N, C-alpha and C positions, 0 to 999 in steps of 0.2 A: 946636113941632114942631121936631126937629134937621133939618137939611138932609140930601139924599141925598148922600153920599160916594163911593159904589161902584156901577157897574153891572156886571151879568154878561151877556155875548154869548155865546150857543152857537154855536159853529162845527161844521157837519155837512156831511160831505162826500157825502152820498149814497150812500155804501157802509155805512158802519157803521150808517146809519138810511137810511131812503129819503127823509127830508127832505133839502134842499140849501139852506144859507143862504149866509152870507158868508164870504171868505177874508180873511187880515190886510189885504191890499191894500186891499179894498172898505173897510176902516175908517180909513184914513189921513186923509181928507177930511174927516172928520166934526170940528167943533168940540167938543171935550170941556171945555172950561172948567176947573174944579177938579175934575171928576169922576176917578175911578181907573177903571181897566178891570180886570175878571176875567174872563178868556177861558176858556170850557169847550170843551175839545176832545172833540167825539163823532166821532171819525176812526178809519179803519182804522190808521194809524200816527202816533201823535202826535208823535213827534220830526221828523216831517216838517214840521209846522205849527210846531213850535217854532223851526226854522230859518229859516221865513217870519217870524215874530214878531221874531226877532232882525234880520232883514233891515230891519224897518220900526221897529225899537225906537224910536229917536230921534223917531219921529212919533206914538206911541201912548203913554198913560199907564197901562201895564200895572202893575197890584200883583201879580196872581197867575195862575199859568196851571194849569188844572183840568184833568187828562185821565181819561177812560174808560180802565180798566186791560183790559177785556176783547179789545182788539186792540193793546196794547201789548207791544213786544217784550222791551223791558228798562226795568223800573221804575228801576233805579239810575241808567242813563244820563239818564232822562228827568229824575230828581230833581237829578243833579249839573248837568245843562245849564241847569235853571230857576233852581237856585241861584246859578251862575256870573253870571246876570244880574239877581241881586237881586231876583228875583221870589220870592213866597211860592210855594210848591209845594203842589199839591194832586191827591188821588188821587179819583176818582169811581168808584161801584159800581153798577151796574145793578141794580134790585131782587130780581134772583134770584142775583147774584154773591155767593158767601160771603166774609166777613171775611178769612179764612183766604187768600184770593188775593193780599193784601197782603203782599209779602217781609217779612219779620221786620226786615231793616234799613231797610226804608222808612219802619217807625212813627217811628225816631228822627229824621228831618228834615222829616217830615210837618206843614205848615202847615194846610192845609185837608182836611178829609174830607167829602165830599159823596155822599150816599147817596139815590140816586133813589127814589121813592115809586110809580113806575110803570116800565114797560117803556120803555127809551130809544126816542124817536124816533116813538112810537105817540100822538098827539094824542087827546084827548076821554076818556082812561082815568079810572076812579075810582082814588083812592088806595089802595094795597094795604097793608091793617093789619099785613103783616108786617114793615114798616117799623119800628114802634116795637119790637118786639122786636131787631131790628137795631140799632136805636141803644143800646138798652138792652144789648145784648154789647159795642158800640163803646166805651161809656163805660168798661166794664170793662178795655179794653185801652188807653186812653188814659192 
C-alpha cells in the first residue's frame, strides 16, 4: 500500500455554508511531517483566505488551493495569486453549478477541478447521480 501524501482540509466560514471549521492560523501548529496540504475554500470570498494562507505560507505544506466559485468575485485574480505562490490552483463547483461558470481563460491554468457530488455544507446527503453527467461533460472540456 502506498503511503498517503496529501490531505485535503475544508475551510468553511459559516457563511458560504452553515458549518464553521478551521482557519489557516488553526493549522500552523499541526505537525504535518511529509504530508502535503490541499486547502478547499468553502467561503464567501476565497481571496481573503488566500491572503491568510500567504501570511502563514512558511508554516504550512500547501500543495493546492481549491476554491468554490459560487462566491468568488474574480477567478483570474484567484488563479494568479495562487500560482504566484507556486500552489496548484483548483476550482470547485457545487453540484448544481454548471461548468460554464468557469471562465474560459481559467481552464488554461487550472490544475485541479473539484466537482461536488452533493450540495456544499449539508451533511448526510446521498450522492447526486447528476455528478456523473457533469464529469463526462468536464472530460470533454479538459
